[in-house]
C-alpha positions in Angstrom: 9.8 84.2 32.3 8.5 81.5 30.0 8.7 81.9 26.2 5.4 83.7 26.0 6.3 86.2 28.8 9.7 86.7 27.2 8.1 87.5 23.8 5.7 89.9 25.5 8.7 91.6 27.2 10.6 91.9 23.9 7.5 93.4 22.2 7.2 95.8 25.2 10.6 97.2 24.6 10.1 97.4 20.8 6.8 99.2 21.3 8.4 101.9 23.5 10.1 103.3 20.4 8.5 101.7 17.3 5.2 100.6 16.0 6.8 98.0 13.7 5.6 94.5 14.4 7.8 91.4 14.2 6.8 87.8 13.6 7.3 85.3 16.4 10.1 83.6 14.4 11.9 87.0 14.2 11.7 87.4 17.9 12.8 83.8 18.5 15.9 84.4 16.4 16.7 87.7 18.3 16.2 85.9 21.6 18.5 83.0 20.6 21.2 85.5 19.4 20.9 87.5 22.7 21.2 84.4 24.9 24.4 83.3 23.1 25.8 86.8 23.2 25.2 87.1 26.9 26.7 83.7 27.7 29.8 84.6 25.7 30.1 88.0 27.3 29.8 86.7 30.8 32.1 83.8 30.2 34.9 85.5 28.3 34.8 89.1 29.6 34.2 88.8 33.3 36.9 91.3 34.3 38.0 91.2 38.0 39.4 94.7 38.3 39.1 95.1 42.0 40.4 92.4 44.4 37.8 93.4 47.0 34.9 92.3 44.9 36.5 89.5 42.9 34.7 86.8 44.8 31.3 88.5 44.4 31.8 88.9 40.6 33.0 85.3 40.2 30.1 84.0 42.2 27.6 86.1 40.3 28.8 84.8 36.9 28.6 81.2 38.3 25.0 81.8 39.5 23.9 83.4 36.3 25.3 80.7 34.1 24.5 77.9 36.4 21.7 76.5 34.2 24.3 76.1 31.3 27.0 74.4 33.4 27.1 70.6 32.9 29.3 68.1 34.7 30.4 64.8 33.0 33.0 62.1 33.7 34.6 59.1 32.0 32.4 56.7 34.0 29.6 57.8 31.7 29.6 60.0 28.7 33.3 60.8 28.2 36.0 58.4 26.8 39.3 58.3 28.6 42.5 57.2 26.8 45.6 56.3 28.8 49.0 56.9 27.3 52.6 57.3 28.7 52.6 60.5 30.7 49.2 61.8 29.7 45.5 60.9 29.2 43.2 62.0 26.4 39.5 62.9 26.6 38.3 62.8 23.0 34.5 62.4 23.2 32.2 65.3 24.0 28.4 65.8 23.8 26.9 67.9 21.1 26.0 70.6 23.6 29.7 71.2 24.6 30.8 74.8 24.2 33.5 75.8 26.6 35.6 73.9 29.2 35.2 75.4 32.7 37.1 73.0 35.0 38.7 69.6 34.8 40.0 67.1 37.3 41.8 63.7 37.1 41.2 60.8 39.5 43.5 58.1 40.6 41.2 55.7 42.4 39.2 58.0 44.8 41.9 60.7 44.9 41.0 63.8 42.9 43.7 66.0 41.3 42.7 69.4 39.8 44.2 70.2 36.5 45.5 73.6 35.2 45.7 75.1 31.8 49.2 74.7 30.2 48.6 77.4 27.7 45.9 79.9 27.2 44.7 82.3 24.5 45.4 85.9 25.4 43.4 87.1 22.5 40.2 85.7 24.2 41.3 87.2 27.5 41.2 83.8 29.3 43.6 85.1 31.9 40.6 87.2 33.1 38.2 84.4 33.0 37.2 83.5 36.6 36.7 79.9 35.7 40.2 79.3 34.3 42.6 81.8 35.8 46.1 80.6 35.5 47.9 80.4 38.9 51.7 80.8 39.3 52.0 79.0 42.7 55.2 76.9 42.6 53.8 73.4 43.4 53.3 70.2 41.5 50.3 70.3 39.2 48.6 68.4 36.5 48.3 70.4 33.3 46.0 70.2 30.3 45.9 71.6 26.9 43.0 71.6 24.4 43.9 70.3 20.9 41.9 69.2 17.9 42.1 65.6 19.1 40.5 66.5 22.5 41.8 67.5 26.0 45.3 66.2 26.8 46.1 66.0 30.5 49.8 65.6 31.5 50.4 63.8 34.7 53.3 62.1 36.7 51.5 58.8 37.3 52.1 55.4 35.7 50.4 54.8 32.3 47.3 53.0 33.6 47.1 54.8 36.9 44.4 57.4 36.1 41.0 56.0 36.5 38.6 58.8 35.7 38.5 62.4 34.4 35.7 64.8 35.3 34.9 67.9 33.4 32.5 70.8 33.9 31.6 72.7 30.7 29.4 75.5 29.5 26.8 74.1 27.1 25.4 75.7 24.0 21.9 77.1 25.0 19.0 75.4 23.3 17.2 77.4 20.7 13.9 78.8 22.0 10.8 78.3 20.0 7.5 80.2 20.5 5.4 77.2 19.4 2.0 77.1 17.9 -1.1 79.1 19.0 -4.2 77.1 19.6 -7.7 78.4 20.0 -11.3 77.3 20.5 -11.5 75.4 17.2 -8.3 73.4 17.8 -7.9 70.1 19.7 -5.1 70.0 22.2 -3.9 66.5 23.1 -3.8 64.7 26.4 -1.3 66.0 29.0 0.0 68.7 26.7 2.0 71.6 28.3 0.6 74.9 27.1 1.0 78.6 27.9 -1.8 81.1 27.6 -0.8 83.8 25.1 -3.9 86.0 25.3 -5.7 87.6 28.3 -8.1 86.2 29.3 -8.1 82.6 28.0 -10.8 80.2 29.3 -9.7 76.6 29.7 -12.0 74.0 31.1 -14.2 76.7 32.8 -11.3 78.7 34.3 -9.9 82.0 33.1 -6.1 82.5 32.8 -4.0 85.4 31.8 -1.2 85.5 29.2 1.9 83.8 30.4 0.1 81.2 32.6 1.6 77.8 32.1 -0.5 74.6 32.7 -1.0 71.1 31.3 -4.2 69.9 29.6 -6.2 67.1 31.0 -7.2 65.7 27.5 -10.6 67.4 27.2 -11.5 68.0 23.5 -11.7 71.7 22.4 -10.7 72.7 25.9 -10.3 76.4 25.1 -13.6 78.2 25.2 -12.0 81.5 24.2 -8.5 83.0 24.0 -5.3 81.4 22.7 -2.6 79.1 24.1 0.8 78.1 22.8 1.9 74.4 22.6 5.1 72.7 21.4 7.1 75.7 22.7 10.7 75.6 23.9 11.5 77.8 26.9 14.9 79.5 27.4 17.2 77.3 29.5 19.1 80.2 31.2 18.8 81.4 34.7 15.8 83.7 35.4 18.3 86.5 36.5 19.1 87.0 32.8 15.7 87.0 31.2 15.2 90.8 31.3 18.7 91.3 29.9 17.8 88.9 27.1 14.5 90.7 26.4 16.3 94.0 26.0 19.0 92.7 23.8 16.5 90.9 21.6 14.4 94.0 21.2 17.4 95.9 20.0 18.4 93.0 17.8 15.0 93.1 16.1 15.3 96.8 15.3 18.8 96.4 13.9 17.7 93.5 11.7 14.9 95.7 10.3 17.4 98.5 9.6 15.8 100.8 12.2 19.1 102.2 13.4 17.6 105.5 14.7 15.0 103.6 16.8 17.7 101.2 18.0 19.7 104.1 19.3 16.6 105.6 21.0 15.7 102.2 22.6 19.3 101.7 23.8 19.2 105.2 25.4 15.9 104.3 27.0 17.2 101.1 28.4 20.4 102.7 29.8 18.2 105.3 31.5 16.1 102.7 33.4 
């Protein structure tokens, strides 16, 4: 789903139990909250209760969060500090949220690193990305501190040459954008999404949710509406329906419609 389709889906779920209408900004906020909540839930609470399906559950979480997983190394964005017995990674991008995996390199040789301590309160021992292993073998260990990620290793002070990390990023905030109609000029090569069915652009009719790019014609929309300057959700399409449902319930809660929230929750659970 793009942002228009996601908004339409949120309104669909709201309309099943309520006639209240919400502004686009309200739905944007509810979608942003839902995306963050889903990412946190899947990252922190992916319980692997049955050994038989552990791999499938782990793989599903990786697939669903794949659009939020970023890999960086100290050849580019990160800064590596070498010290006696350890290295320090102290620079992180603004999108950094959670560490998923980390490895240290000596030349071309890669050494995986394991967490030295972990926070039981946040159930990290059940996190498929960072499960602590008790195999009795030599390992490199890391710990996250206020100063950054410290990796303890057995090599000489200057031996480590690179550190590579994979992290879960903070999702970008979605934005519905601005609706443009027949009296509005849309600039050259501007991405737009039709928000009304039908919408006539340059002699062709499109339905709500159709994404296209303008060719620079002045007053290109003969009738209908299209959204420009939008920001689409940057999560995997697998999660869009879950986002829409959570956002709809969030809208009802924010408006104090607890009874209708409960009805919608029951309706969603029944589908």
